[in-house]
Residue, then its C-alpha position, 0 to 999 in steps of 0.5 A: m494520455f487524455i482519457k487516462y488523466i479523466k479516468e485517474l481524476s473521476v476515480k479519486k473523486i468516487l474515492k473521496s467522496n467515499l472515505h471517510n475518517v479512518t476509524p480507529s485500529s481494533l488490532t490488539s495482537p502483535i503484528k504479524t503478517i503485513g502487506i505492502l503496496v508499492d509504486e515501482s515508479y518512485f521506488m525499486d529497492k522492494e527486496q531490500l525493504i523485506e529485508e529492512i522489515a524481516a531485521n525488525g523480527i517479521r518472518k519473510d513468509d508473512i510478508k505479501m507484496i503487491v506491485f504498481k507499474d506506470k506500464i505493464k510491457k506485454n511479455e514482461t514477468f514478475a517477481y511479485p503481483a503487479f498491476s497497472n491503471k488498465n486494470m481499474g475501470w472508470k467507476g474505481d472497480l478493479t479487475l485483476d484477481s491477484i488484486t481482490e485476493f491482496i485486499e481481501t487478506p486480512f493482514d495485521m499491517l499494511i504498508s502503503y509504500y507510496d508518497t504520490e497519490k495515484a488512484p489505483l494504489l489509493l483505492i486498493t489502501h481503503h479497500s483493504k481488509a488490512l486491520f492496521k494501515a501505515g504509510f507516508s504522510t504525503v497521502d490523504k490522511r484518512l487512509n492510514h491509521l500511522m504516518i511517517n514523515t520522510n520519502a520512498e528512497n529513505y525506506k531504511v529511516f521509513v522502516h525504522e521510525l515504522f516500528r519504532y512507532l509500532k513498539i510505543l503503540n505496543k504493536i508488535 
């Protein structure tokens, strides 16, 4: 428990020292592909979130999701790629191929669907090659281009506000 806490602090310190202000989005074309990074310890309605996004004009095939879990049981199976703190090293290196693939995918938009700062989630958001990043206002402001002030349980409000602002910004 104590070592896990120290590891989390170490990675957050490394991340915050490397974190610069968010550069303006270079996305000029409409958003077609979306990556979603979800913290399952606070939000379980992943399918409903995808349905809500799809209802706003994004094809389900163009939505990819990766899920963070605090603990992964040995023989547990998942509908989406999942990872935990065990997949992160002391210096912030991520060891799972599905994480690396998710980070390297140039999504038009990354939705950081978590409202508490956990080192692995912050790392993936920071290192993602997504052209536009959206998330919650309770997370470090330097990570996202667009921040929405609601909590993770209100996914309908989040998606409604997200697409409202994307229309204003001519991103969809």
